[in-house]
N, C-alpha and C positions, 0 to 999 in steps of 0.2 A: 633864121631859119630858128636857135634863143628868141629871138628876139619879138619874132614873132605868135611865138608860145606864150612868151611875159605879156603882151601886148591882151593875146586871148585875154591869159588868165586873169589880169587886173580888170579889164575888159567885166569877165563876167563877174567878177566880184562887189563893182563897185554898183552895175545893174540887182546883183538880189542884195543887197544893202540901201541899195535903193531902195528896191521895191517892199523890204522889211521895213526899211522906214517911214514910207508911205503910206502903208498899210498900218503903220501903229500913229501915225498921226489921224486918217480916217479914224480911228477907236481912238481916239482922245480927244478930237473933233463930238462925234458919237456920244461919248461923256459926258463931258462938256452941255450941250444940246438941250440931251435926253435923261441925264443919267440923275437918279433918284441919292438925294445925300442923304450921310447919315453919319452916326459914330461907329468906329473900331476898338479894339484893343490890342495894343501889342501882347501877345500867348505866352511865345516862347521866341530865340533866337538858337537858328539852326544852324550846324556848319555845311557847306555848298561844295566846298573846296581846301584842296589845302595845296598851298603853293610857297616858292621859299619863302617870301616872302610874312608867312605866314597863314592860318585860316581866312578864309570868306567867311560873314557871316550874316544870315539873311531871319530880315522881322518874318515872324508867321500870324499876319491881321485876323482877330474874328470876328464877327458883324453879324448882327438877324436881318435878313433881309425883310420886306415888307410877308411875306407870307410868316415869317417869323419863326422859320430854321436856321442852322448855325451855317454860318459858312465862312471857309479860312481861305487865305490868298497868301502869296510870299508876295513879296514886291519886287518890279524888275531891277529895277534902279537899287546896284550894292557898292562897296568899299566906303574906303573914309569918312567923315562927315552923314555920308546915307545912315549911320544902324537909330535904329528905335527903338528903345530901350524897354524890357516888356515891361505891361504895366500902366502901360503909357497910349493914353484913348486920347485917337485921331484924327481928322475927319476923312470918307471913303464917300467914294461916289461908286456905282457900279448900275447895270446896264438889266431893267424888271424879266426882260429874257435872258438874259447868262450872266446870275451871278458874279459867278467864277471868274468874269473878265474885270473886278474891281480893281480900282488903284487908289494908292493916298491922294488923298484930295491939295498937295503940297508943289506946289510948281518944280518943284526938282523930281519929284517922284512920276510927273505925272510930263512934262515934257522931255527932259532928260534923256530915256533911251531912245524920240525921234532925235532929241540934239544927236547925240552917241552913231547916233545909223546912218544918218547922212552926212558925221562930216567922215565918219568911217570909208562911206563912199565916195566922198570927193577924197578923198586921198588914192585910192585904189584908181579912178579915174583918172585924179594926179601922176600920177605913176604911173599908168597906158600910156602920159602926152609924153611921155618924158621919158622913155623907150621909143615913140618914136619919130620922138622928134633929134634926140642923140643916137 
């Protein structure tokens, strides 16, 4: 019985992560094809969580959309090596109808979340298969 529950739990987690990864990949594809490119400035770094290894910080990027409205967003990719110092100018891409879905136009910020979601899905799927086989 516990093996069946493990397979179901791993399968559900894998499907959820796969769905989120494919949704994110679709957004990235749409941004690359139809996105409006502009420049943004890192205006702040906010604490998003504290853990045993220290706090995690997320940069807040501000840019002006094509109507001249100020838009602020935080990056989805966080962690060591992903930080953007306050005051740095970065390339930004956004959709005209949804500027809040903006992304920093760097490989690690555009593709990184998709890769991690799909990798997580593959890991849960492999655990589910391992439970069935073993």
